[in-house]
Structure formats: structure tokens, C-alpha cells
DSSP file (Angstrom, degrees, kcal/mol; ACC not computed):
  #  RESIDUE AA STRUCTURE BP1 BP2  ACC     N-H-->O    O-->H-N    N-H-->O    O-->H-N    TCO  KAPPA ALPHA  PHI   PSI    X-CA   Y-CA   Z-CA
    1    1 A X              0   0    0      0, 0.0     2,-0.4     0, 0.0    57,-0.1   0.000 360.0 360.0 360.0 139.8  -21.6  -33.5  -47.6
    2    2 A X     >  -     0   0    0      1,-0.2     4,-1.9    55,-0.1     3,-0.2  -0.582 360.0-150.4 -75.4 121.2  -20.4  -36.7  -49.0
    3    3 A X  H  > S+     0   0    0     -2,-0.4     4,-2.5     1,-0.2     5,-0.2   0.857  95.0  57.9 -61.4 -37.2  -23.2  -39.3  -49.1
    4    4 A X  H  > S+     0   0    0      1,-0.2     4,-2.3     2,-0.2    -1,-0.2   0.913 106.8  47.9 -61.2 -43.2  -20.7  -42.2  -48.7
    5    5 A X  H  > S+     0   0    0     -3,-0.2     4,-2.2     2,-0.2    -1,-0.2   0.922 110.9  51.3 -63.7 -43.7  -19.4  -40.8  -45.4
    6    6 A X  H  X S+     0   0    0     -4,-1.9     4,-2.8     1,-0.2     5,-0.2   0.934 111.2  47.3 -60.0 -47.3  -23.0  -40.2  -44.1
    7    7 A X  H  X S+     0   0    0     -4,-2.5     4,-2.0     1,-0.2    -1,-0.2   0.906 109.7  52.9 -62.7 -42.0  -24.0  -43.8  -44.9
    8    8 A X  H  < S+     0   0    0     -4,-2.3    -1,-0.2    -5,-0.2    -2,-0.2   0.911 113.7  44.1 -59.8 -41.9  -20.9  -45.2  -43.3
    9    9 A X  H >< S+     0   0    0     -4,-2.2     3,-1.3     1,-0.2    -2,-0.2   0.932 113.1  49.4 -68.2 -46.7  -21.6  -43.3  -40.1
   10   10 A X  H 3< S+     0   0    0     -4,-2.8    -1,-0.2     1,-0.3    -2,-0.2   0.794 115.7  42.9 -67.5 -27.7  -25.3  -44.0  -40.0
   11   11 A X  T 3< S+     0   0    0     -4,-2.0     2,-0.8    -5,-0.2    -1,-0.3   0.206  82.4 115.5-104.6  16.2  -24.9  -47.7  -40.5
   12   12 A X    <   -     0   0    0     -3,-1.3    39,-0.3    40,-0.1    38,-0.1  -0.765  61.8-139.7 -85.0 112.4  -21.9  -48.2  -38.1
   13   13 A X    >   -     0   0    0     -2,-0.8     3,-1.7     1,-0.1     4,-0.3  -0.362  15.5-119.1 -72.3 153.6  -23.1  -50.4  -35.3
   14   14 A X  T >> S+     0   0    0      1,-0.3     3,-1.4     2,-0.2     4,-0.7   0.798 108.3  70.6 -60.9 -29.6  -22.1  -49.7  -31.7
   15   15 A X  H 3> S+     0   0    0      1,-0.3     4,-2.3     2,-0.2    -1,-0.3   0.638  77.2  81.2 -67.8 -10.8  -20.3  -53.0  -31.4
   16   16 A X  H <> S+     0   0    0     -3,-1.7     4,-2.0     1,-0.2    -1,-0.3   0.892  92.1  50.2 -58.2 -39.2  -17.6  -51.8  -33.8
   17   17 A X  H <> S+     0   0    0     -3,-1.4     4,-2.9    -4,-0.3    -1,-0.2   0.931 110.1  48.9 -65.0 -45.6  -16.1  -50.0  -30.8
   18   18 A X  H  < S+     0   0    0     -4,-0.7    -2,-0.2     1,-0.2    -1,-0.2   0.833 110.4  51.4 -65.6 -32.1  -16.1  -53.2  -28.7
   19   19 A X  H  < S+     0   0    0     -4,-2.3     3,-0.4     1,-0.2    -1,-0.2   0.901 113.6  44.0 -70.2 -40.5  -14.6  -55.2  -31.6
   20   20 A X  H  < S+     0   0    0     -4,-2.0     2,-0.4     1,-0.3   110,-0.3   0.931 134.8  14.1 -69.5 -45.9  -11.7  -52.7  -32.0
   21   21 A X  S  < S-     0   0    0     -4,-2.9    -1,-0.3    -5,-0.2    -2,-0.1  -0.787  82.1-164.0-133.7  89.5  -11.1  -52.4  -28.2
   22   22 A X    >>  -     0   0    0     -3,-0.4     4,-2.2    -2,-0.4     3,-0.6  -0.096  42.7 -85.6 -67.4 173.5  -12.8  -55.0  -26.1
   23   23 A X  H 3> S+     0   0    0      1,-0.3     4,-2.1     2,-0.2     5,-0.2   0.847 127.9  52.5 -51.1 -44.1  -13.3  -54.7  -22.4
   24   24 A X  H 3> S+     0   0    0      1,-0.2     4,-1.9     2,-0.2    -1,-0.3   0.895 109.3  49.5 -61.7 -40.7   -9.8  -56.1  -21.5
   25   25 A X  H <> S+     0   0    0     -3,-0.6     4,-2.3     1,-0.2    -1,-0.2   0.899 109.0  52.1 -65.2 -40.7   -8.1  -53.6  -23.9
   26   26 A X  H  X S+     0   0    0     -4,-2.2     4,-2.4     1,-0.2   136,-0.4   0.879 107.9  52.4 -63.4 -37.1  -10.1  -50.7  -22.3
   27   27 A X  H  X S+     0   0    0     -4,-2.1     4,-2.3    -5,-0.2    -1,-0.2   0.900 109.9  48.4 -64.1 -40.6   -8.9  -51.9  -18.8
   28   28 A X  H  X S+     0   0    0     -4,-1.9     4,-2.2     2,-0.2    -2,-0.2   0.865 110.6  51.0 -69.4 -35.2   -5.3  -51.9  -20.0
   29   29 A X  H  X S+     0   0    0     -4,-2.3     4,-2.3     2,-0.2    -2,-0.2   0.924 109.8  50.5 -64.9 -43.3   -5.8  -48.4  -21.5
   30   30 A X  H  X S+     0   0    0     -4,-2.4     4,-2.5     1,-0.2    -2,-0.2   0.921 110.8  48.7 -58.9 -44.7   -7.2  -47.2  -18.2
   31   31 A X  H  X S+     0   0    0     -4,-2.3     4,-2.5     1,-0.2    -1,-0.2   0.877 109.9  52.2 -63.9 -38.0   -4.2  -48.7  -16.4
   32   32 A X  H  X S+     0   0    0     -4,-2.2     4,-2.5     2,-0.2    -1,-0.2   0.890 110.2  48.2 -65.7 -39.2   -1.8  -47.0  -18.8
   33   33 A X  H  X S+     0   0    0     -4,-2.3     4,-2.4     2,-0.2    -2,-0.2   0.932 111.3  50.1 -65.5 -45.4   -3.5  -43.6  -18.2
   34   34 A X  H  < S+     0   0    0     -4,-2.5     4,-0.4     1,-0.2    -2,-0.2   0.925 114.2  44.5 -58.9 -46.0   -3.4  -44.1  -14.5
   35   35 A X  H >< S+     0   0    0     -4,-2.5     3,-1.1     1,-0.2     4,-0.3   0.893 111.4  55.0 -65.7 -40.2    0.4  -45.0  -14.6
   36   36 A X  H >< S+     0   0    0     -4,-2.5     3,-2.0     1,-0.2     4,-0.4   0.910 100.9  57.8 -58.0 -44.9    1.0  -42.1  -17.0
   37   37 A X  T 3< S+     0   0    0     -4,-2.4     3,-0.3     1,-0.3    -1,-0.2   0.600  94.4  65.7 -70.3  -9.8   -0.5  -39.5  -14.7
   38   38 A X  T <  S+     0   0    0     -3,-1.1    -1,-0.3    -4,-0.4    -2,-0.2   0.636 101.2  52.2 -79.5 -13.3    2.0  -40.4  -11.9
   39   39 A X  S <  S+     0   0    0     -3,-2.0   111,-1.1    -4,-0.3     2,-0.3   0.506 118.0  16.4-100.9  -7.2    4.8  -39.1  -14.1
   40   40 A X  B    S-A  149   0A   0     -4,-0.4   109,-0.2   109,-0.3   105,-0.1  -0.919  74.1-107.9-154.8 175.7    3.4  -35.6  -15.0
   41   41 A X  S    S+     0   0    0    107,-2.6    40,-0.2   103,-0.3    42,-0.1   0.371  81.0 108.0 -94.4   3.7    0.9  -33.0  -14.0
   42   42 A X        -     0   0    0    106,-0.3     2,-0.4    -6,-0.1    42,-0.2  -0.316  61.1-139.7 -77.9 164.5   -1.3  -33.6  -17.1
   43   43 A X  E     -b   84   0B   0     40,-2.5    42,-2.8    33,-0.1     2,-0.3  -0.986  18.3-156.3-127.0 118.3   -4.8  -35.3  -17.0
   44   44 A X  E     -b   85   0B   0     -2,-0.4     2,-0.4    40,-0.2    42,-0.2  -0.731  11.1-175.5 -98.7 142.7   -5.5  -37.7  -19.9
   45   45 A X  E     -b   86   0B   0     40,-2.3    42,-2.8    -2,-0.3     2,-0.5  -0.989   9.0-158.4-129.4 143.7   -8.9  -38.8  -21.2
   46   46 A X  E     +b   87   0B   0     -2,-0.4   117,-2.9   115,-0.2     2,-0.4  -0.987  17.8 171.8-124.1 120.8   -9.5  -41.4  -23.9
   47   47 A X  E     +bc  88 163B   0     40,-2.9    42,-2.8    -2,-0.5     2,-0.3  -0.988   3.2 174.8-133.1 139.1  -12.8  -41.3  -25.8
   48   48 A X  E     +bc  89 164B   0    115,-2.5   117,-2.8    -2,-0.4     2,-0.3  -0.987   5.0 179.9-142.4 154.4  -13.9  -43.2  -28.9
   49   49 A X  E     -b   90   0B   0     40,-2.1    42,-2.4    -2,-0.3    43,-0.4  -0.991  24.8-139.4-149.8 155.4  -17.0  -43.6  -31.0
   50   50 A X  S    S-     0   0    0     -2,-0.3    42,-2.0     1,-0.3    43,-0.3   0.980  77.5  -7.9 -77.1 -74.3  -18.1  -45.6  -34.0
   51   51 A X        -     0   0    0    -39,-0.3    -1,-0.3    40,-0.1     2,-0.2  -0.821  63.7-118.6-127.9 164.9  -20.2  -43.2  -36.0
   52   52 A X        -     0   0    0     -2,-0.3   -40,-0.1     1,-0.1     2,-0.1  -0.569  34.2-101.3 -96.8 162.3  -21.8  -39.8  -35.7
   53   53 A X     >  -     0   0    0     -2,-0.2     4,-1.3     1,-0.1    -1,-0.1  -0.287  38.8-101.5 -76.2 168.7  -25.5  -38.8  -35.9
   54   54 A X  H  > S+     0   0    0      1,-0.2     4,-2.7     2,-0.2     5,-0.2   0.907 112.4  55.5 -62.2 -48.5  -27.1  -37.4  -39.0
   55   55 A X  H  > S+     0   0    0      1,-0.2     4,-1.9     2,-0.2    -1,-0.2   0.917 108.0  47.0 -59.7 -47.9  -27.3  -33.7  -38.1
   56   56 A X  H  4>S+     0   0    0      1,-0.2     5,-2.8     2,-0.2     4,-0.3   0.888 113.5  51.1 -59.9 -35.2  -23.6  -33.3  -37.3
   57   57 A X  H ><5S+     0   0    0     -4,-1.3     3,-1.4     1,-0.2    -2,-0.2   0.917 107.8  50.8 -67.0 -43.0  -22.8  -35.1  -40.6
   58   58 A X  H 3<5S+     0   0    0     -4,-2.7    -1,-0.2     1,-0.3    -2,-0.2   0.832 108.4  53.4 -64.0 -30.8  -25.1  -32.9  -42.6
   59   59 A X  T 3<5S-     0   0    0     -4,-1.9    -1,-0.3    -5,-0.2    -2,-0.2   0.510 118.1-115.4 -81.0  -3.8  -23.4  -29.8  -41.1
   60   60 A X  T < 5 -     0   0    0     -3,-1.4    -3,-0.2    -4,-0.3    -2,-0.1   0.788  42.5-172.9  77.9  27.6  -20.1  -31.3  -42.2
   61   61 A X      < -     0   0    0     -5,-2.8    -1,-0.2    -6,-0.2     2,-0.1  -0.349  12.5-144.7 -58.5 125.1  -18.7  -31.8  -38.7
   62   62 A X     >  -     0   0    0     -2,-0.1     4,-2.5     1,-0.1     5,-0.2  -0.479  23.4-109.9 -86.5 161.2  -15.0  -32.8  -39.0
   63   63 A X  H  > S+     0   0    0      1,-0.2     4,-2.4     2,-0.2     5,-0.1   0.879 121.0  53.7 -57.1 -36.6  -13.3  -35.3  -36.6
   64   64 A X  H  > S+     0   0    0      2,-0.2     4,-2.1     1,-0.2    -1,-0.2   0.933 108.8  47.5 -64.0 -45.0  -11.3  -32.3  -35.2
   65   65 A X  H  > S+     0   0    0      1,-0.2     4,-2.0     2,-0.2    -2,-0.2   0.898 112.1  50.2 -63.0 -40.1  -14.5  -30.3  -34.5
   66   66 A X  H  X S+     0   0    0     -4,-2.5     4,-2.7     1,-0.2    -1,-0.2   0.900 107.8  54.0 -64.6 -39.5  -16.1  -33.4  -32.9
   67   67 A X  H  X S+     0   0    0     -4,-2.4     4,-2.5     1,-0.2    -2,-0.2   0.899 107.7  49.8 -61.4 -40.4  -13.0  -33.8  -30.7
   68   68 A X  H  X S+     0   0    0     -4,-2.1     4,-1.8     2,-0.2    -1,-0.2   0.901 110.8  50.4 -65.0 -40.0  -13.3  -30.2  -29.5
   69   69 A X  H  X S+     0   0    0     -4,-2.0     4,-2.9     2,-0.2    -2,-0.2   0.930 112.0  46.7 -61.0 -45.7  -17.0  -30.9  -28.7
   70   70 A X  H  X S+     0   0    0     -4,-2.7     4,-2.8     2,-0.2     6,-0.2   0.883 106.5  58.7 -65.4 -38.7  -16.1  -34.0  -26.7
   71   71 A X  H  <>S+     0   0    0     -4,-2.5     5,-2.3     1,-0.2     6,-0.6   0.910 112.8  40.6 -53.8 -44.2  -13.3  -32.1  -25.0
   72   72 A X  H ><5S+     0   0    0     -4,-1.8     3,-1.3     3,-0.2    -2,-0.2   0.931 113.6  51.7 -71.8 -47.3  -15.9  -29.7  -23.7
   73   73 A X  H 3<5S+     0   0    0     -4,-2.9    -2,-0.2     1,-0.3    -3,-0.2   0.870 113.1  45.0 -59.7 -38.4  -18.6  -32.4  -22.9
   74   74 A X  T 3<5S-     0   0    0     -4,-2.8    -1,-0.3    -5,-0.2    -2,-0.2   0.447 108.8-127.3 -85.8   0.1  -16.2  -34.4  -20.9
   75   75 A X  T X 5 +     0   0    0     -3,-1.3     3,-1.7    -5,-0.2    -3,-0.2   0.862  52.0 157.1  57.6  39.8  -14.9  -31.3  -19.1
   76   76 A X  T 3 <S+     0   0    0     -5,-2.3     8,-0.2     1,-0.3    25,-0.1   0.763  70.3  61.7 -65.1 -23.6  -11.3  -32.1  -19.9
   77   77 A X  T 3  S+     0   0    0     -6,-0.6     2,-1.9     1,-0.2    -1,-0.3   0.585  78.7  95.2 -74.5 -10.8  -10.6  -28.4  -19.5
   78   78 A X    <   +     0   0    0     -3,-1.7     2,-0.3     4,-0.1    -1,-0.2  -0.379  55.9 116.0 -88.5  61.7  -11.7  -28.5  -15.9
   79   79 A X  S >  S-     0   0    0     -2,-1.9     3,-1.5     1,-0.1     5,-0.1  -0.931  72.4-118.5-126.2 153.4   -8.3  -29.0  -14.2
   80   80 A X  T 3  S+     0   0    0     -2,-0.3    -1,-0.1     1,-0.3    -3,-0.0   0.861 113.7  33.7 -58.3 -39.5   -6.5  -26.7  -11.9
   81   81 A X  T 3  S-     0   0    0    -40,-0.2    -1,-0.3    -3,-0.0    -3,-0.1   0.139 110.4-111.1-106.2  20.0   -3.5  -26.1  -14.1
   82   82 A X  S <  S+     0   0    0     -3,-1.5    21,-1.0    -5,-0.2    22,-0.8   0.938  74.5 139.1  50.8  50.6   -5.4  -26.3  -17.5
   83   83 A X        +     0   0    0     20,-0.2   -40,-2.5   -42,-0.1     2,-0.2  -0.007  17.2 132.5-119.1  27.9   -3.5  -29.5  -18.1
   84   84 A X  E     -b   43   0B   0    -42,-0.2    17,-2.8    -8,-0.2     2,-0.4  -0.584  31.4-170.7 -84.5 144.3   -6.2  -31.8  -19.7
   85   85 A X  E     -bD  44 100B   0    -42,-2.8   -40,-2.3    -2,-0.2     2,-0.5  -0.994   5.5-158.5-135.0 126.7   -5.5  -33.8  -22.8
   86   86 A X  E     -bD  45  99B   0     13,-3.2    13,-2.1    -2,-0.4     2,-0.6  -0.906   5.5-161.0-106.6 130.5   -8.1  -35.7  -24.8
   87   87 A X  E     -bD  46  98B   0    -42,-2.8   -40,-2.9    -2,-0.5     2,-0.5  -0.956  19.3-168.4-103.7 113.2   -7.3  -38.5  -27.2
   88   88 A X  E     -bD  47  97B   0      9,-3.3     9,-2.5    -2,-0.6     2,-0.5  -0.907   7.4-166.2-110.6 126.9  -10.4  -38.8  -29.4
   89   89 A X  E     -bD  48  96B   0    -42,-2.8   -40,-2.1    -2,-0.5     2,-0.7  -0.956   5.6-171.9-115.2 121.6  -10.8  -41.8  -31.7
   90   90 A X  E  >> -bD  49  95B   0      5,-3.1     5,-2.1    -2,-0.5     4,-0.8  -0.917   5.7-170.8-112.6 102.2  -13.4  -41.7  -34.5
   91   91 A X  T  45S+     0   0    0    -42,-2.4   -41,-0.2    -2,-0.7    -1,-0.2   0.860  77.5  52.6 -68.0 -40.2  -13.6  -45.2  -35.9
   92   92 A X  T  45S+     0   0    0    -42,-2.0    -1,-0.2   -43,-0.4   -41,-0.1   0.935 118.7  36.1 -65.5 -45.0  -15.7  -44.7  -39.0
   93   93 A X  T  45S-     0   0    0    -43,-0.3    -1,-0.2     2,-0.1    -2,-0.2   0.576 105.6-131.9 -80.9  -8.3  -13.5  -41.8  -40.4
   94   94 A X  T  <5 +     0   0    0     -4,-0.8     2,-0.4     1,-0.2    -3,-0.2   0.922  59.0 140.0  55.6  47.1  -10.5  -43.6  -39.0
   95   95 A X  E   < -D   90   0B   0     -5,-2.1    -5,-3.1     2,-0.0     2,-0.4  -0.929  38.8-163.8-123.1 145.9   -9.3  -40.4  -37.5
   96   96 A X  E     -D   89   0B   0     -2,-0.4     2,-0.4    -7,-0.2    -7,-0.2  -0.994  10.4-173.8-126.2 135.0   -7.6  -39.7  -34.2
   97   97 A X  E     -D   88   0B   0     -9,-2.5    -9,-3.3    -2,-0.4     2,-0.5  -0.978  12.8-154.5-129.0 141.7   -7.4  -36.2  -32.7
   98   98 A X  E     -D   87   0B   0     -2,-0.4     2,-0.5   -11,-0.2   -11,-0.2  -0.978  11.0-171.5-115.2 125.2   -5.6  -35.0  -29.6
   99   99 A X  E     -D   86   0B   0    -13,-2.1   -13,-3.2    -2,-0.5     2,-0.4  -0.975   6.6-169.5-117.7 123.7   -7.0  -31.8  -28.0
  100  100 A X  E     -D   85   0B   0     -2,-0.5   -15,-0.2   -15,-0.2   -17,-0.1  -0.878  23.3-111.8-116.1 146.3   -4.9  -30.3  -25.3
  101  101 A X    >>  -     0   0    0    -17,-2.8     4,-2.6    -2,-0.4     3,-0.8  -0.192  39.2 -98.6 -68.6 165.5   -5.9  -27.5  -22.8
  102  102 A X  H 3> S+     0   0    0      1,-0.3     4,-1.3     2,-0.2   -19,-0.1   0.797 120.5  59.9 -61.5 -31.8   -4.2  -24.1  -23.1
  103  103 A X  H 34 S+     0   0    0    -21,-1.0    -1,-0.3     1,-0.2     4,-0.2   0.883 112.8  39.0 -63.8 -37.0   -1.7  -24.8  -20.3
  104  104 A X  H X> S+     0   0    0    -22,-0.8     3,-2.0    -3,-0.8     4,-2.0   0.905 111.5  56.7 -77.1 -44.9   -0.3  -27.8  -22.3
  105  105 A X  H 3< S+     0   0    0     -4,-2.6    -2,-0.2     1,-0.3    -1,-0.2   0.711  92.8  71.1 -63.6 -19.4   -0.5  -26.0  -25.7
  106  106 A X  T 3< S+     0   0    0     -4,-1.3    -1,-0.3    -5,-0.2    -2,-0.2   0.765 116.5  21.1 -65.6 -22.9    1.6  -23.2  -24.3
  107  107 A X  T <4 S+     0   0    0     -3,-2.0     2,-0.5    -4,-0.2    -2,-0.2   0.618 115.7  65.5-120.2 -19.4    4.6  -25.7  -24.4
  108  108 A X  S  < S-     0   0    0     -4,-2.0    -1,-0.2    39,-0.0     2,-0.1  -0.933  77.5-131.3-113.2 124.5    3.7  -28.5  -26.8
  109  109 A X    >>  -     0   0    0     -2,-0.5     4,-1.2     1,-0.1     3,-1.1  -0.399  16.2-122.9 -73.9 147.9    3.3  -27.7  -30.5
  110  110 A X  H 3> S+     0   0    0      1,-0.3     4,-2.6     2,-0.2     5,-0.2   0.838 110.0  64.8 -57.4 -35.1    0.3  -28.8  -32.4
  111  111 A X  H 3> S+     0   0    0      1,-0.2     4,-2.0     2,-0.2    -1,-0.3   0.827  97.8  54.3 -60.1 -32.5    2.6  -30.6  -34.9
  112  112 A X  H <> S+     0   0    0     -3,-1.1     4,-1.7     2,-0.2    -1,-0.2   0.906 109.6  46.7 -68.2 -41.1    3.8  -32.9  -32.1
  113  113 A X  H  X S+     0   0    0     -4,-1.2     4,-2.4     1,-0.2    -2,-0.2   0.926 111.5  51.8 -64.0 -43.9    0.2  -33.9  -31.3
  114  114 A X  H  X S+     0   0    0     -4,-2.6     4,-2.5     1,-0.2    -2,-0.2   0.878 106.4  53.5 -62.5 -38.3   -0.5  -34.4  -35.0
  115  115 A X  H  X S+     0   0    0     -4,-2.0     4,-1.9     2,-0.2    -1,-0.2   0.907 109.4  48.5 -63.2 -41.5    2.5  -36.7  -35.4
  116  116 A X  H  X S+     0   0    0     -4,-1.7     4,-2.4     2,-0.2    -2,-0.2   0.923 110.9  51.7 -63.3 -43.6    1.3  -38.9  -32.5
  117  117 A X  H  X S+     0   0    0     -4,-2.4     4,-2.8     1,-0.2    -2,-0.2   0.922 108.8  49.7 -58.8 -46.0   -2.2  -39.0  -34.1
  118  118 A X  H  X S+     0   0    0     -4,-2.5     4,-2.0     1,-0.2    -1,-0.2   0.882 110.8  49.5 -65.2 -37.6   -0.9  -40.1  -37.5
  119  119 A X  H  X S+     0   0    0     -4,-1.9     4,-1.9     2,-0.2    -1,-0.2   0.902 112.2  48.5 -66.4 -40.0    1.2  -42.9  -35.9
  120  120 A X  H  X S+     0   0    0     -4,-2.4     4,-2.6     1,-0.2    -2,-0.2   0.923 110.1  51.5 -63.9 -43.1   -1.8  -44.1  -33.9
  121  121 A X  H  X S+     0   0    0     -4,-2.8     4,-2.7     1,-0.2    -2,-0.2   0.878 106.9  54.4 -60.9 -38.0   -3.9  -44.0  -37.1
  122  122 A X  H  X S+     0   0    0     -4,-2.0     4,-1.4     2,-0.2    -1,-0.2   0.929 109.8  46.3 -61.7 -45.0   -1.3  -46.1  -38.9
  123  123 A X  H  <>S+     0   0    0     -4,-1.9     5,-2.8     1,-0.2    -2,-0.2   0.907 112.5  50.8 -62.9 -41.8   -1.5  -48.7  -36.1
  124  124 A X  H ><5S+     0   0    0     -4,-2.6     3,-2.0     1,-0.2    -2,-0.2   0.895 105.5  55.2 -64.6 -39.8   -5.3  -48.6  -36.3
  125  125 A X  H 3<5S+     0   0    0     -4,-2.7    -1,-0.2     1,-0.3    -2,-0.2   0.846 106.9  51.4 -61.0 -31.8   -5.3  -49.1  -40.1
  126  126 A X  T 3<5S-     0   0    0     -4,-1.4    -1,-0.3    -5,-0.2    -2,-0.2   0.336 121.7-113.4 -85.0   6.9   -3.3  -52.2  -39.4
  127  127 A X  T < 5S+     0   0    0     -3,-2.0     2,-0.8     1,-0.2    -3,-0.2   0.722  79.6 130.2  67.2  24.4   -5.9  -53.3  -36.9
  128  128 A X     >< +     0   0    0     -5,-2.8     4,-2.5     1,-0.2     5,-0.2  -0.579  23.6 154.9-101.0  66.0   -3.5  -53.0  -34.0
  129  129 A X  H  >  +     0   0    0     -2,-0.8     4,-2.5     2,-0.2     5,-0.2   0.942  67.7  41.9 -64.4 -53.1   -6.0  -50.9  -32.0
  130  130 A X  H  > S+     0   0    0   -110,-0.3     4,-2.8    -3,-0.2     5,-0.3   0.940 116.5  48.5 -63.6 -46.8   -4.8  -51.6  -28.5
  131  131 A X  H  > S+     0   0    0      1,-0.2     4,-2.6     2,-0.2     5,-0.2   0.919 112.5  49.4 -59.8 -43.4   -1.1  -51.4  -29.4
  132  132 A X  H  X S+     0   0    0     -4,-2.5     4,-2.2     2,-0.2    -1,-0.2   0.906 112.6  47.2 -62.3 -42.2   -1.7  -48.1  -31.2
  133  133 A X  H  X S+     0   0    0     -4,-2.5     4,-2.3     2,-0.2    -2,-0.2   0.935 114.4  45.9 -65.1 -46.1   -3.6  -46.6  -28.3
  134  134 A X  H  X S+     0   0    0     -4,-2.8     4,-2.2     1,-0.2    -2,-0.2   0.882 112.7  50.2 -66.5 -38.1   -1.0  -47.7  -25.7
  135  135 A X  H  X S+     0   0    0     -4,-2.6     4,-2.4    -5,-0.3    -1,-0.2   0.901 109.9  51.2 -66.1 -40.3    1.8  -46.4  -27.8
  136  136 A X  H  X S+     0   0    0     -4,-2.2     4,-2.6    -5,-0.2    -2,-0.2   0.918 109.9  49.2 -61.9 -43.1    0.1  -43.1  -28.3
  137  137 A X  H  X S+     0   0    0     -4,-2.3     4,-2.6     1,-0.2    -1,-0.2   0.897 110.0  52.5 -62.2 -39.9   -0.4  -42.8  -24.5
  138  138 A X  H  X S+     0   0    0     -4,-2.2     4,-2.0     2,-0.2    -2,-0.2   0.921 110.8  46.6 -62.3 -43.9    3.3  -43.7  -24.0
  139  139 A X  H  X S+     0   0    0     -4,-2.4     4,-2.0     2,-0.2    -2,-0.2   0.915 112.8  48.9 -65.1 -42.9    4.3  -40.9  -26.4
  140  140 A X  H  X S+     0   0    0     -4,-2.6     4,-2.8     1,-0.2     5,-0.2   0.907 108.6  54.9 -62.4 -41.4    2.0  -38.4  -24.8
  141  141 A X  H  X S+     0   0    0     -4,-2.6     4,-2.9     1,-0.2     5,-0.2   0.915 106.2  51.8 -57.8 -44.1    3.4  -39.4  -21.4
  142  142 A X  H  X S+     0   0    0     -4,-2.0     4,-1.7     2,-0.2    -1,-0.2   0.916 111.3  46.3 -60.2 -44.4    6.9  -38.6  -22.6
  143  143 A X  H  X S+     0   0    0     -4,-2.0     4,-2.2     2,-0.2     5,-0.3   0.935 116.0  44.8 -63.3 -46.4    5.9  -35.1  -23.8
  144  144 A X  H  X S+     0   0    0     -4,-2.8     4,-3.5     1,-0.2  -103,-0.3   0.893 111.1  52.7 -68.2 -38.9    4.0  -34.3  -20.7
  145  145 A X  H  < S+     0   0    0     -4,-2.9     4,-0.2    -5,-0.2    -1,-0.2   0.861 111.8  48.0 -64.0 -34.3    6.7  -35.7  -18.4
  146  146 A X  H  < S+     0   0    0     -4,-1.7     3,-0.3    -5,-0.2    -2,-0.2   0.921 125.5  26.8 -70.9 -44.0    9.3  -33.5  -20.2
  147  147 A X  H  < S+     0   0    0     -4,-2.2    -2,-0.2     1,-0.2    -3,-0.2   0.743 136.2  25.7 -92.9 -25.6    7.2  -30.3  -20.1
  148  148 A X  S  < S-     0   0    0     -4,-3.5  -107,-2.6    -5,-0.3  -106,-0.3  -0.467  78.1-173.6-138.3  62.0    5.1  -30.8  -16.9
  149  149 A X  B     -A   40   0A   0     -3,-0.3  -109,-0.3  -109,-0.2    -4,-0.1  -0.199  38.4 -92.0 -61.4 150.7    6.9  -33.3  -14.6
  150  150 A X        -     0   0    0   -111,-1.1     2,-0.4  -110,-0.1    -1,-0.1  -0.381  50.2-178.8 -61.7 137.0    5.1  -34.5  -11.5
  151  151 A X        -     0   0    0      2,-0.2  -111,-0.0    -3,-0.1  -112,-0.0  -0.992  45.0 -45.0-142.8 131.4    5.7  -32.3   -8.5
  152  152 A X  S    S+     0   0    0     -2,-0.4     2,-0.3     2,-0.1    -1,-0.0  -0.127 119.5  16.5  52.7-137.5    4.5  -32.6   -4.9
  153  153 A X        -     0   0    0      1,-0.1     2,-0.3    -3,-0.1    -2,-0.2  -0.514  67.1-177.6 -69.9 129.5    0.8  -33.3   -4.6
  154  154 A X        -     0   0    0     -2,-0.3    -1,-0.1    -4,-0.1    -2,-0.1  -0.688   9.8-164.3-131.5  77.9   -0.5  -34.6   -7.9
  155  155 A X        -     0   0    0     -2,-0.3     2,-1.0     1,-0.1    -2,-0.0  -0.273  25.2-120.3 -67.4 150.2   -4.3  -35.2   -7.6
  156  156 A X        +     0   0    0      1,-0.2    -1,-0.1  -113,-0.0  -113,-0.1  -0.799  38.4 173.7 -88.3 100.6   -6.1  -37.3  -10.2
  157  157 A X        +     0   0    0     -2,-1.0     2,-0.3     2,-0.1    -1,-0.2   0.715  57.5  41.7 -87.7 -23.2   -8.6  -34.7  -11.4
  158  158 A X  S    S-     0   0    0   -114,-0.1  -114,-0.1   -82,-0.0   -83,-0.1  -0.913  93.8 -92.9-125.9 151.5  -10.3  -36.5  -14.2
  159  159 A X        -     0   0    0     -2,-0.3    -2,-0.1     1,-0.1    -1,-0.0  -0.308  23.7-153.1 -60.6 144.7  -11.5  -40.2  -14.6
  160  160 A X        +     0   0    0   -115,-0.1  -127,-0.2     2,-0.1     2,-0.2   0.646  62.8 107.0 -90.7 -18.7   -8.9  -42.5  -16.2
  161  161 A X  S    S-     0   0    0      1,-0.1  -115,-0.2  -128,-0.1  -134,-0.1  -0.415  77.5-114.1 -66.1 128.8  -11.5  -44.9  -17.6
  162  162 A X        -     0   0    0   -136,-0.4     2,-0.5    -2,-0.2  -115,-0.2  -0.275  27.8-133.3 -60.2 150.5  -11.9  -44.7  -21.4
  163  163 A X  E     -c   47   0B   0   -117,-2.9  -115,-2.5  -114,-0.0     2,-0.6  -0.924  10.4-158.2-111.7 128.6  -15.2  -43.4  -22.6
  164  164 A X  E      c   48   0B   0     -2,-0.5  -115,-0.2  -117,-0.2  -117,-0.1  -0.936 360.0 360.0-103.6 117.2  -17.2  -45.0  -25.4
  165  165 A X              0   0    0   -117,-2.8  -116,-0.2    -2,-0.6    -1,-0.1   0.429 360.0 360.0 -90.5 360.0  -19.6  -42.5  -26.9
């Protein structure tokens, strides 16, 4: 394990998340998710964290592996049509991962998710955190609306509020 990465994670204060996306930005992300879910049958969750704890770092946990863990912890898989999508932001590693449930992955290729992640990361590197997050949600909305358009009753199965871990 790279010592530099471990130190960056261990000394990343929690306020790093609040500086990147303050309360107002989180409210706008929540509103974007709520509006997005009226256009398709998917369920979006947005989760971000500053740094990881020591044990996961020593085990070499990658941002992708952490995103899969968070997908499970937040029960994003717990939707009627297997239509959950997690946007995971790891600030210290400057990585964004999108994890989609099997119902979504049957129609949307991983490369499409990865392209959205890289564009979001580019915006984040330029310190345009809110814009990058909202643009990513907009792109995800377009994919989901194309493959899983809203039909009939469309319950909101997962919370729209972003999660700070």
C-alpha cells in the first residue's frame, strides 16, 4: 500500500466534504435527483466521503470496491425493478464511481458510466464540484430516461438526500 495515499486519507478532515459541497449545494443535488426520478424508473443515490479508515487502506481497498460496499450499505439494490444507481464520490483519491443495479446494467454499458465519471472528475479537479455533480446527474438522467422511461406509478423507493459518509 502506498504510504502517501494512507497519510492523505488519515489526515483528511471531515470538513473537506462541506467545503467541496456546502449545504446549499447538497440541497440542489437533492432537488436534481428528485426531478430526475420523475423522468425514469431508476432510483439515484449520491454519496461522498473525504477519506477512508486505516484498515481498508491497508487492505488496498480501491475507490471502486468502496463504491460497491456503499451501494450495499445504502441498500441501493433494494428496489422493485433492480433500478438503483449510486454516484460515489471519494474526495481524497479524487475518484468518482457509478454503481448500477443489475436491471440497469442489463441495458447500460459500463463504459457509459465510466465516461460520466471521468467528466465529473474533470469538473471536480477544476474545483467545480456542484456543477460537476449536477452535470453527472443530468447525464445519468438522460441514459435512464432513454432505457427506463417513467411509466404509470413511479414510487420514490430510495431517499433523494445526498449522503456524507
